[in-house]
C-alpha positions, 0 to 999 in steps of 0.5 A, spaced: 499 500 499 502 507 498 500 514 499 500 519 495 501 525 499 499 532 496 501 538 501 498 545 500 499 552 502 493 556 500 492 564 501 487 565 507 482 569 503 482 563 498 481 558 504 474 557 504 473 556 496 479 551 496 476 547 501 469 547 498 472 545 491 477 540 494 471 537 499 465 537 493 469 537 487 477 535 487 476 529 492 470 526 489 474 527 481 480 524 484 476 517 487 473 517 481 478 515 477 478 508 480 486 509 482 485 511 489 482 506 495 481 513 500 482 520 501 483 523 508 483 531 508 488 534 514 489 541 516 496 542 518 497 545 525 503 548 524 503 556 522 507 557 516 512 564 516 509 564 509 502 565 511 496 562 508 493 555 511 496 548 510 492 542 508 495 534 507 490 530 502 493 523 502 490 518 497 490 510 498 493 506 492 495 499 491 501 499 487 506 504 484 504 502 477 497 505 478 500 511 481 504 511 475 499 510 470 495 516 474 501 521 473 501 519 465 493 520 464 488 523 469 494 528 473 495 533 468 487 534 467 485 535 475 492 539 476 490 544 471 483 544 474 486 546 480 491 552 477 485 555 473 482 556 479 487 557 484 493 560 480 497 564 484 493 563 490 497 556 492 503 553 492 503 545 493 508 539 493 507 531 493 510 526 496 509 519 494 509 514 501 510 506 502 505 504 508 510 500 512 506 498 518 498 499 520 496 498 527 490 500 530 489 501 538 485 496 542 481 502 546 475 505 543 
């Protein structure tokens, strides 16, 4: 199992519009590609010197081959949508992670 992580810093004045778009459009479009098994949207709680608000979205993916296919096919289209809506108001970076262990608490 792998995680495709995208960390985004969005200007505060565009935060709510970006969050609405992420939750109601972008994340559903990512999942609709059939490449990802899950998505988690997290707010980063550290204040950035550059300002803005930072979020991390973590998409679960079964293999690096599937992720590579995503990068070659759907990713350019989906990235262009984000750029057309929020150009100049956000920065982001992508990280690919390999899940090494998954444990759950016995206490609920």
